[in-house]
N, C-alpha and C positions, 0 to 999 in steps of 0.2 A: 595569104588568103587560103582558106581551107575548103577543099572540095566536099560538097555534100551531095551524095547520090540520091536521086529521087525518082520515083516512078508512080505517078498519080493517074488514076483513071477517073475523070470527072463525069458528072451526070450530063445528059444531053441538055443543050441550051433550050430555054423556053422563049416564047414570044412576048412575055409579059414585062419585059424591060429589065429583069434581074438576071440576064444571061450570064454575066460574069460574077455575080455575087456569091452564090452558093458553091460552085466548083472551086473558086480561088480561096475560099476560107480554109479548106482542108490543107492545102500546101502551106498556107500562112501559119496555121497553128502548129503544123509539123516543124516548120523552119524555126519558129520561136522555141519549140521544145529542143531543137538541135543547137540552140545558142545564138541564133541570128538576132541581133539587136539593131537599134537605129544606126544607120550608116555602115552596117556590115556589108561587105561586097560578096555577092553570090553570083558565080559564073554559071550561066545556063548553056548546056551543050545539048541542044534539042533541034530537030529539024523544024523548019517553018511549018507551023500547024496551029490549030486551035489550042492544043496542049501547051505550046510555047506561050501563047497569050495568057492562058490560065496561070502558068508558072510565073510569068512576069508580074501579073496582078498579085499573086500570092507573096512574092518577094516584097513588093511594094507595101502590101498590107502588114507584113511582118516588120516593116521599118527598114528593110535592107535596100541595097542598091544593086540592080542586076547588071551583069556585064555579059553581052553575047559572046559566045565562043563556039568553036568547032574543033574537032580533034586535029584536023590538018592545020588550022590556025595556031593551035597550041604548040605543035612541033615547030612551026615557022617562028613563033614568038620566042621559044627557047633558043633557037638558032640566032635570032637577033640579039637576045640578051647575052649569049656567049660571045658574039662578035663585039658587043659593046664593052664587056668585061675585058676582053683581050686588048681592045683599043685603049681602055683606061689603064691597064697594066703597062702598056708600051709608053704611054704619056708619063706615068709616074716614074718609070725607069729613066726616061729622058730628063725629067726634072731633077731626079736624084743625081744623075750624072753631072748636070750643069751645076747643081749646088756643091757637089764635091770638088769640081774643078775650080769654082770660085773660092772655096775655102783654101785650096792649095796655093792659089796665086797670091 
């Protein structure tokens, strides 16, 4: 997944029913220009706000899939992945040891 930094300032919402239509077109067109295609994953690191909703709609309009994220969750996820990799390496070492011992016997 590639991080795409964005900072959009949308127009104020109107009361005529198209509140999310115009503001979300701008990020959608920009994301498509950045290479977002159908089923591309776009992580949104934004505070809960109207801007987040506009960004989510923009990602969906671009054909992408949005994934919520925060900076603290990112660090936590990296830690989880590191733990999983270390656990996998330990399991592989045990399997290799068992395989070698079976070949020797």
